[in-house]
Structures are given as structure tokens and as C-alpha cells.
Residue, then its C-alpha position, 0 to 999 in steps of 0.5 A: m502517478g508519474m507526475g514527478k512527486t519523487t523528483y519534486a521531493i528530491e529537489v526539496i531535500k537538495s535545496n534546503p540543506q538547513n533542514k533535516y529530512i526523513y524519507i520513507t519509501p516502500y522499496l530498497d531500490e528507491i532508497k538507492r535512488v534518493r540517496s544517490a540524487t541527494h548525496d552531494y547536497n544534503r546527504m542521506y543515510e540508510p539504517l543498516y545492520k551494524g552490530s545490532s539491529k536496523q532499529d538500533n542503527l536508526h536510533n543512532l542516526l537520529r541521535e546524530g541528527k542525520n538525514i535518513c532514508s529508509t523503508h516503510a517496514l522499519f518506520q512501522r516499527s517505531n517505538d517510544t524511543t523513536r518518537e522521542a528522538l523524532k520530537a527532539n530533532n524537528y525533522t521533515l517527513i517525506l512519505d513515499e506512498v501511503m503505509n499499511v496503517v491498519e491491518e488485521l492481526d494474524n493468528f490472534t483469536k478471540h480465545d487469545l483476547d479473552t485469555i489476556l483480559s481474564d488474566n488481567l494482563a491487559y485492559i480495553e480503554d477507548d477501544y485500545l488494548l493497553w497493557n497493565q503496568d503491573k504486568i510489565n515484566y510478563n514473559g510468555r506467549y503474548n510478548d508480541i502483544k505486550y509490546m504492541a499494546i505498550n506502544k498503543n498499536l492495538i485496537c479492539i472492536n466489539n471486544k472481539v477483533l484486534y487491529w494493528n493501528f500505527p500510532v498516529d501521534i508520530f506524525n505530530y513529531f515532525k516539522e512538516v509531513y509530505i505524503l507522495t501519493y495519488k487519490f489520497d481521498c480513497q486510501i486507507q491512510k486517509y480514513y485512518y486520519d479521519f478516524h484520528g481527526v488528523k487534518y491535511e491539505k492536498y496539492q499537485i505537482i504541475d511542471g515541477e511546481l507544487l500547487p493546490y489541488q484542482k480536480d480539473r487538472d486531473i481530468d485533463i491529464i486523464k484525457g491524455i492517457s485514455n487513448l493509450i489504454d486498450i482494454y480487452e472486450g471479448n469472450l474471455n471476460l465472461i468469467g467475470d460477469n458476476y459482481y463479486a467474480l474474482s474477489l478474494s471470497w470468489y477465489e476462496k469459494d472456488d477452492g471448496p468441494e462444490s467447485n474444486g477449482t473449476l472457475k480458477g481452471i477456466l480463468q487460467n485458460n483465459i490468461y494463457n489465451w490472452f498472453n499466447n494467442v490474443n497477443r501471440g509473439v509478444k516477448a515474456r519480458d513485455r508481459l505483466w500479470t497479477t492475482f491474490k498471492d495465494y492463488k498465483h500458483s493456481l493461475k500460472g502458465k507457460g510464457y507468463t508465470n515469471r512476469f507476476i508482480s504483487l497486486n499492491t506494487r507501487a513506487t517502482n519503475e522496474y516494469k516500465n517497458t511492459y505493455v501486455l497486462a492481465y489484472c485478475v482480481n476484483r478489489f474490495v477492502k476486507p470486511i474486517i477493516s471496513q468494520f474498523f472504520t464503520n464503528r466510528n461512522i466512517t464509510i469507505n468508498q469501495d469503488e474508489y478504493a478498488l479503482l485506485e489500487m488497479l490504477q497504481w498497478i497498471w501504472r507500473s507498465r509503460v503507460r507511465e512513459g506515455k506509450a500504449i498498453h493492452i490489458y485484460i481485466p476479466s472482472k466486469r466491475m473492475r473493467n467498468l470502473l476503469l472505463g468510467y475513469l478514462g471516460k470511455 
């Protein structure tokens, strides 16, 4: 993180005007940055609403063979037309941060699945839910499922649960693919590649140069930032001593009748004390905190409510001046997503996943600028993962 991956990618685009590029980033602000930096060298175009949809405009740009800079959200809506247009153009893909390639399908029950199968609208083959061709003119409540099944976006595990699965074949339609991220080995997209047998190589950016990955270089960099991160140790941590404390299931259980929000109330008081007493006098703009979005309202308080950012925020420099932080979650991959991979004998390293997610969030602060920060991590598990990473 912060080692110049985006800067390197911009230089690649600028230095190779003979190539065609698609740059995909999580945030609209990054589109502006990349387009501005490459404008005078190898101009990039952003798909916009021009008379129809962004996807239609994307297809127009692909038809014209333009360099394109867009978001993860639009790229995830790729369909057969997108894939064929990519294949015909020989683009290089630069993917800034990994995507959500596997997700649980919301609001779709086992009853819905049983209905689709019993009505012969779709069938399961090699774990994929595929739409019957003789039902292609179907128009009803399962239209969204129909289109995802046609695009081979759905996987069914144990005939019970559907998953949105980004079509892996799209990566084959590029001349080259660069993924700009840190600790790829513990990210869901890595396990997704393993699931589909996609091969990849790892590199590092060192002083602006692309070099084969060496773990020893990581260790040296970590030593350099260890002293910049001051981790709170005190009684405010007692709330998180249990291994699963502050996990999503912990929050959900605390909403139940036996607890009625008692533990969240204690945590809210702790966060207030962290920001307003332990770090008295720190301006609100210098604070940053997070929790699961459904529980933000339960934990908000005076002096920090508006300094909340999502726990999966990446690839943005907007908060680079903040230095008093509160990371109020204990991360685990959803059991249902773990099962997705377990069924193909792929095991997710939960601790490495949790550590990376926390590091990415912490790196939104001014530590990315080489300046000291103070952080409250009430989960003992998460705190120990960070201490171990930093060698403390």
C-alpha cells in the first residue's frame, strides 16, 4: 500500500500510446485522477449517460477502440456484448484493487430456487445455474435471475444457495491484466482464481520499478512503519477479549432480547471516551472510525459521527490527514462465502484476510504519508493480528 502502484500504472499508459487500455477503479475520484494524468499522452474516456445507459456508452467506446477509465460497478455488469468487444480489441486491463467477484445473492430464497427448477426455467450443470434456451422469452419476477444465468453469473452450492460469480472468462479477452493490490494471496479474488484455475504472477513496485515479488522487501517496509502506529492498550479494550467479539454475529446477537443492545452501548461509550477524553483536543476532521454499516447508528456519538468511512474503503487518499482512528470490527469471511470455496477444497485463511482488510482501512490515514497515528482496536483478535504484523 502506498508504494506507487497507481503512479506506475499511469506511467505505463502514458509510455505506450500504441496500446489500448481499460483502467478500472472503485471510485469516481480516481477516474478523474487517471484521466487527467494521461490526457496529453494516451487519452482515456469515461463511459457516461449519453442518451441511454453507461453500459451502452461503454460499448460505443469499445466499438471505437478508445482507451477507457471506469468503475468496478460498471465493469461488473459486463455481458456477452462487452466480452466480444473486448476480445476484438486486444486491450490491456489495469484493475485498481480487487473486485467483489463472489457475493451472496440477496433476497433469493431456497423456495425461489426450487420454483425456478420445478418450472423448468433453469437447470444446474457443474454447479452453475443455467437458463433453459426454450424459456428465453420468459418475462416475470425472475427476470434478473434469467439475465445473470444467461451470463453464467450464478453458482449453486448444495442445491440450496445461489452466488453471484463474476464470469472468469472475461480475463482471457485481454492482452494483459494488471491487478493493483496488496497481499493478493489472502484476498477473495485470489481464491476465485484458484477456483477457476487462473494462473498469475506477483510483482512489486520498488522505487518506481516493477520487480518480481520478494517477501524480504515487505519485511523491510513493515519495519519502517511499525513505530508510526500507536495501538491503544487499556481498559477500553475489555469489551473485545472474546475471540468473536465485535464480529458481525456478535453485533447481531447483541440485538437479541437477551442483550437488547447492552454490549453496543458499552462500545459506544468506549468510542466516545477514545475520541473525546483519551484524545481530548483532537479536531473532528483528524478522526476516523468504522464498524459494520448496519450498526453505525448504534455507535455514533458527539465529535466523531461524521468521520465514519466504510470498513472496506480502499484506493482513496481523501482521508490522508487523519491520525486518531477507531476500528470497531472483527473481520471474518461470511460462512456462506467460505462454503463456496470449501466445496472445491479451497480453504480461506481467515486471519490473513482479516489483517489485510484492517490494513487497507488503516492506510486511508496519514500513516500513508509516513506520519504517526493512534488507533483504538477493541477486538483482541484484530489487535493481536496487527501487533504480529508490525513485529511488536
